[in-house]
N, C-alpha and C positions, 0 to 999 in steps of 0.2 A: 103424658106421662110416663114411661113405664123405668119406674125408681128401683134401684136393686135394695133391696132390706135385709138381708141374709146373705152367709157365708155359700153357702149351696149355689145361690144363684151368679155369687161373682165366679167361683171355682167351675161351673159352666162354659161362663164366659171365656176366662182368661185359663183357665188351667188349675189343677189344686196347687199349692207350695211342694208337695213332695216329689213334684212332675216338673221344677227346673231343671236347668241342662245342669252339671255339673259348673261350670264356668263362672254359671250365676251364684254359684253356693261357697266354691272352694276360696273366692276370690276375700271373706269376709275370715278377719283374724279376729285375737281378743287380744292385740296387744299391739305395738307400734313395733311394725318388724323394720331392716333395716332399707330397704325399698321401699315402704309407705313414709320410712323418717325422708328420707330426699326428696319427695313432694311436700312432705307439712312445711320444711327449711326452705322451699323455694315459695311458698305462697306468701303473696303480700294482702290478701284478703280472705276473710272468710262472712260465713252469715251465723250466726247464733241461735237457735230457736230454745226458748222455754219455756216453764208451764207454770200457774200458780193457781191458787182461788180466783182470781178474777178473770184469767183464761189466758189465753196462749202469746208469746209473745218471739218476736223473730227480728234481729238485731245486728246492724252490720257492724262488722271489726275489722279493719286495715291497718299497716304498718310496712315498716320495713320488711323485706321478706325474713324469715326466719324470727318474727316477733311473737306466734307462739313456740314456745321453749320447751324440748322435748325432753323432761326430767329424767325420764326413765322409761322400759317399754311400756308401761302400763298408766303413767303419767304424764300430763301435760300443763302447762302451764302458759295461763295467758293475762297480760296485764290488763287493767280497767282503765284507759287512754281518758281524755278530760275530753266529755261531751256535754248536752243540753242538761245533762242531773235530773232528768226522767228516774233512772236506773229502773228499768221495770224488769230488764236481766235479772238485776241485782235481787229486785225484792221477792223476784220467784224463786231465784237460788238458794235464798233463804230457806224458803218453806218448802221448797222441792227440787229436789238436788237433781231431778233430771234435767240432760241438756244434748243439743243434736247439734253439731258441728258438720256446715258444709265451707272447705275448703276450693279457692278457684286462683288458678294460674294462667294471667294473661300468655295467650297464644297457645294453651294448652288445653286440648278438647275434654279430656277427663276430669272432673270432680273428686275430692276425697272426701270420704263421709266419716265421723267420728261420733261416737254416743258411747255417752256415760254419765256419771254422778261428777257433779263438782260441790266444791266450796269455798267461802271466801277467806283469804288469808291476809291480812292485814303486817305478819312479823317485819319490823323494821330494816333489817339484813335483808328481806327476798324483797319489798318494795324498794330497795336503792340496789339495789342490779337488775333493776329493768329502769333506773333511772336517763333520760335524754334530756342533755342541756340543764342537767340539773334539778330538772324534774321527772319527781317518783309519782308512780300511780297511787292512789290512795287504797287499794288494793289489787291484789293478783288471786284469777280464779285457777285452782286445784282442781284438773279437771282427770276423775279414775277410768281409765280406759276400759269400756265394755265389747265396742266393737270397731274393726276401723275396715271400712272399703271402700274400694275405687265406681265411680255411676260412671256407665258407660259416655261413649262422647255423642249420641244421640242429637241428646236438646240441645249443645249448643254449637254441634253442626246446624241445626236447625233453623235456629236462630241467627247463626251469624254472628255471634255475640264479637268476635275477634276480628271477622271484617272492615277495616276501614270505608270500603264504601258505602254501608251500612251504619255509619254511626248518624244521631239523630242531629239535627242543628239547633242546639239549644234555645233558640231564638224561635221553634217554632213549638216552647211549651211555657205553661205560665210558670214566672217563676217563684219560688218560695217566700217573697216580700209579696205578691201578687194573692199567694195563697192565703198567706197569715192575713192580706187587709180583707180579703172578702167573708173570711172566717169568722174574721172577728170586728167587721163592720167599719174597718178603719182607725179603729184602735192602736193596732200594734201592727207591722209591716209594714208594703210602699217599698218604693222608690228610696228612701234610706236607706233598711233594711238592704238592701239590695247590693246599694253601692258601698256601703261600710263590713259587707259579711267578710270580705276577701282578709281585710286586712286583721279583722277580727277573728278569723280562724286561725291565721299564720299565728298568732303571739296564743294562742290557745291550743298548738297541735297537740301538745304533752301535758 
């Protein structure tokens, strides 16, 4: 193995940070610009990365486009919708506010990345403003933006992420029920879990 162990080795392989093209650096903004805002308001999905004493967490978040609200050029609001109640991301944020978000828009090659610091707000009026079908989130992440920039489309192009011809047949992969049953030695999961999940999910989307 030829492991890179210091930055000088990395710089020798990829070049120094100060040698980046202007396009690679000028795209980084310290606020939500009007053009970046257009992307964020059309995104129905993001991945949220956090860090805490137990380690790292990366959590998918999704809703109707615009579910992340641009409250100000330096502030995003992200409601915490119903999930499995592990709250790994929230536990991390309470102890370490650093967050990173990657927004994806179906059919669009560029991803939008946001780095910042978050805190959890439970103000009743704020929660009510995010209610869907009368159901409000239990908390809202208030994210102070440090950086926002687009990630070039190469990874999405290479992966064929939005190409219908490259969709995977779900039947070719294990189901969540099968995974749970294997890991729990049959205590949870199985066919009943998979069969009832769509109805459970529909009742608890928000």
